TORLO-850752 format. One record per residue (C-alpha): x, y, z; residue number from 0; residue in three letters. Coordinates in steps of 0.2 Angstrom, whole numbers. Each point is the difference from the previous one (the first is absolute). Last residue first. Example, Ala and Ser with C-alpha at 12.3 -4.5 7.8 and 13.67 -1.06 7.14 Angstrom:
REM residues 2
+-------+-------+-------+-------+-------+
!     u !     v !     w ! marpa ! vovex !
+-------+-------+-------+-------+-------+
!    68 !    -5 !    36 !     1 !   Ser !
!    -6 !   -17 !     3 !     0 !   Ala !
+-------+-------+-------+-------+-------+
REM end
This chain:
REM residues 145
+-------+-------+-------+-------+-------+
!     u !     v !     w ! marpa ! vovex !
+-------+-------+-------+-------+-------+
!    56 !     2 !    54 !   144 !   Pro !
!   -18 !     0 !     1 !   143 !   Pro !
!    -6 !   -16 !    12 !   142 !   Asp !
!    -2 !   -16 !    -9 !   141 !   Val !
!   -19 !    -7 !     5 !   140 !   Val !
!    -6 !     2 !   -18 !   139 !   Thr !
!   -15 !     9 !   -10 !   138 !   Val !
!     1 !     5 !   -16 !   137 !   Gly !
!    -8 !    11 !   -12 !   136 !   Ala !
!     5 !     7 !   -17 !   135 !   Met !
!    -9 !    11 !   -14 !   134 !   Leu !
!    12 !     0 !   -15 !   133 !   Leu !
!     4 !    12 !   -12 !   132 !   Phe !
!     6 !    -7 !   -15 !   131 !   Pro !
!    18 !    -2 !    -8 !   130 !   Phe !
!     8 !    13 !   -13 !   129 !   Glu !
!     5 !    14 !    14 !   128 !   Lys !
!     7 !   -14 !    11 !   127 !   Asp !
!    -2 !   -12 !    15 !   126 !   Trp !
!   -17 !     7 !     3 !   125 !   Gln !
!    -7 !    -4 !    18 !   124 !   Ala !
!   -17 !     8 !     7 !   123 !   Val !
!    -1 !    -2 !    20 !   122 !   Cys !
!    -9 !   -11 !    13 !   121 !   Val !
!     6 !    -8 !    15 !   120 !   Val !
!   -10 !    -9 !    13 !   119 !   Leu !
!    14 !    -4 !    16 !   118 !   Trp !
!    -3 !   -15 !    12 !   117 !   Arg !
!    -5 !    -4 !    16 !   116 !   Asp !
!   -16 !     7 !     2 !   115 !   Glu !
!    -2 !    14 !   -14 !   114 !   Val !
!    16 !    11 !    -2 !   113 !   Arg !
!    -3 !    11 !   -15 !   112 !   Trp !
!    13 !     4 !   -11 !   111 !   Leu !
!    -2 !    13 !   -16 !   110 !   His !
!    14 !    -4 !   -12 !   109 !   Val !
!    18 !    11 !    -6 !   108 !   His !
!    11 !     2 !   -15 !   107 !   Asp !
!    -6 !   -16 !    -9 !   106 !   Thr !
!     3 !   -15 !   -10 !   105 !   Ile !
!    20 !    -6 !     5 !   104 !   Asn !
!    -5 !     7 !    18 !   103 !   Cys !
!   -15 !   -12 !    -1 !   102 !   Leu !
!     9 !   -17 !    -1 !   101 !   Glu !
!    12 !     3 !    13 !   100 !   Leu !
!   -14 !     5 !    10 !    99 !   Trp !
!    -8 !   -15 !    -3 !    98 !   Pro !
!    13 !    -7 !     5 !    97 !   Asp !
!    14 !     1 !     8 !    96 !   Pro !
!    12 !    14 !     0 !    95 !   Ile !
!    19 !    -6 !    -3 !    94 !   Glu !
!    13 !    13 !     3 !    93 !   Glu !
!    11 !     2 !   -16 !    92 !   Gly !
!     1 !    20 !     0 !    91 !   Asp !
!   -11 !    -1 !   -18 !    90 !   Phe !
!   -13 !    -8 !    14 !    89 !   Val !
!     2 !    13 !    12 !    88 !   Arg !
!    -3 !    12 !   -14 !    87 !   Asp !
!   -15 !    -8 !    -3 !    86 !   Leu !
!    -6 !     0 !    18 !    85 !   Thr !
!     3 !    21 !    -2 !    84 !   Ser !
!   -12 !     0 !   -13 !    83 !   Ala !
!   -13 !   -10 !     9 !    82 !   Leu !
!    -9 !    15 !     7 !    81 !   Ala !
!   -13 !    -8 !    12 !    80 !   Phe !
!   -17 !     9 !     1 !    79 !   Val !
!    -8 !    -5 !    17 !    78 !   Gln !
!   -20 !    -1 !    -2 !    77 !   Pro !
!   -16 !     8 !     8 !    76 !   Gln !
!   -11 !   -12 !     6 !    75 !   Gly !
!    -3 !   -17 !    -1 !    74 !   Trp !
!   -17 !    -2 !    -8 !    73 !   Arg !
!    -2 !    17 !    -7 !    72 !   Asp !
!    17 !     2 !    -4 !    71 !   Ser !
!    -3 !   -17 !   -10 !    70 !   Leu !
!   -13 !     8 !   -10 !    69 !   Ala !
!    10 !    16 !    -1 !    68 !   Glu !
!    14 !    -8 !    -7 !    67 !   Ala !
!   -11 !    -8 !   -12 !    66 !   Leu !
!    -6 !    13 !    -9 !    65 !   Ala !
!    17 !    10 !    -1 !    64 !   Gly !
!     8 !   -16 !    -7 !    63 !   Tyr !
!   -16 !    -1 !   -14 !    62 !   Glu !
!     3 !    21 !    -3 !    61 !   Ala !
!    19 !    -1 !     0 !    60 !   Ser !
!    -5 !   -16 !   -13 !    59 !   Ile !
!    -9 !    13 !   -11 !    58 !   Gln !
!    10 !    15 !     1 !    57 !   Glu !
!    16 !   -10 !    -4 !    56 !   Glu !
!    -9 !    -8 !   -15 !    55 !   Ala !
!    -6 !    17 !    -6 !    54 !   Glu !
!    18 !     6 !     1 !    53 !   Glu !
!     7 !   -15 !    -8 !    52 !   Trp !
!   -11 !     2 !   -14 !    51 !   Gly !
!     3 !    18 !    -5 !    50 !   Ser !
!    19 !    -5 !     1 !    49 !   Gly !
!     5 !    -7 !   -19 !    48 !   Asp !
!    -4 !   -18 !     5 !    47 !   Asp !
!     7 !   -13 !   -13 !    46 !   Asp !
!     8 !    -9 !    15 !    45 !   Trp !
!   -13 !     7 !    13 !    44 !   Phe !
!    -9 !   -17 !     9 !    43 !   Asp !
!   -16 !    -2 !     3 !    42 !   Arg !
!    -5 !     5 !    18 !    41 !   Thr !
!    -1 !   -14 !    15 !    40 !   Arg !
!   -12 !    -5 !    15 !    39 !   Ser !
!     1 !    -7 !    14 !    38 !   Leu !
!    19 !   -11 !     0 !    37 !   Gln !
!     1 !   -10 !    14 !    36 !   Val !
!    15 !    -2 !    14 !    35 !   Leu !
!    -2 !   -14 !    14 !    34 !   His !
!    13 !     1 !    14 !    33 !   Tyr !
!     8 !   -11 !    16 !    32 !   Gly !
!    11 !   -14 !   -10 !    31 !   Pro !
!    -5 !     4 !   -21 !    30 !   Gly !
!   -14 !     7 !   -11 !    29 !   Thr !
!    -1 !    10 !   -16 !    28 !   Ser !
!   -16 !     1 !    -8 !    27 !   Arg !
!    -4 !     7 !   -18 !    26 !   Glu !
!     7 !   -18 !   -11 !    25 !   Gly !
!     6 !   -11 !    15 !    24 !   Arg !
!    15 !     6 !     9 !    23 !   Val !
!     7 !   -11 !    12 !    22 !   Ala !
!    10 !     0 !    19 !    21 !   Gln !
!     1 !   -15 !     9 !    20 !   Glu !
!    -9 !    -4 !    17 !    19 !   Ser !
!   -17 !     8 !    -7 !    18 !   Pro !
!    -9 !    11 !    11 !    17 !   Phe !
!   -17 !    -5 !     7 !    16 !   Glu !
!   -13 !    11 !    -8 !    15 !   Arg !
!   -13 !    11 !    12 !    14 !   Thr !
!     7 !    17 !    -4 !    13 !   Arg !
!     0 !    -4 !   -18 !    12 !   Leu !
!   -20 !    -5 !    -3 !    11 !   Arg !
!    -1 !    18 !     8 !    10 !   Asp !
!    11 !     8 !   -12 !     9 !   Ile !
!    -9 !    -8 !   -15 !     8 !   Thr !
!   -17 !     5 !     7 !     7 !   Asp !
!     5 !    18 !     3 !     6 !   Leu !
!     7 !     1 !   -17 !     5 !   His !
!   -17 !    -6 !    -7 !     4 !   Asp !
!    -9 !    14 !    12 !     3 !   Ala !
!    11 !    12 !    -8 !     2 !   Thr !
!    -6 !    -5 !   -16 !     1 !   Thr !
!     9 !   -11 !   -17 !     0 !   Met !
+-------+-------+-------+-------+-------+
REM end
């Protein structure tokens, strides 16, 4: 997919109503006050010697950079929001609302833009070194924790 395709997906997310209940459908996670979607993914790395991982990281980073630049052209410079302390708070027993709970389990930071009454979130996620890199985007009315 291209940056233009990603922007189109994000624009559709921005106007979509939020559901009353949480649901995961394929590459989408949605719930009260948020939508998250996978925009792009690399292959997984179960049988990789390390060279494919580095190449995939470079590819997804370039795609992420192009998307962040396009979003910055529209809405200004993003906030970079670190999620490591949010995950620590989860481990300490604090209840963190979605989409932030989901995000802090898959990435250490996100780029955020405030667009009207919603937050626009973009990040690269990876659950573990063997799993694919995911370029993710989300829209939420839930403030960052």
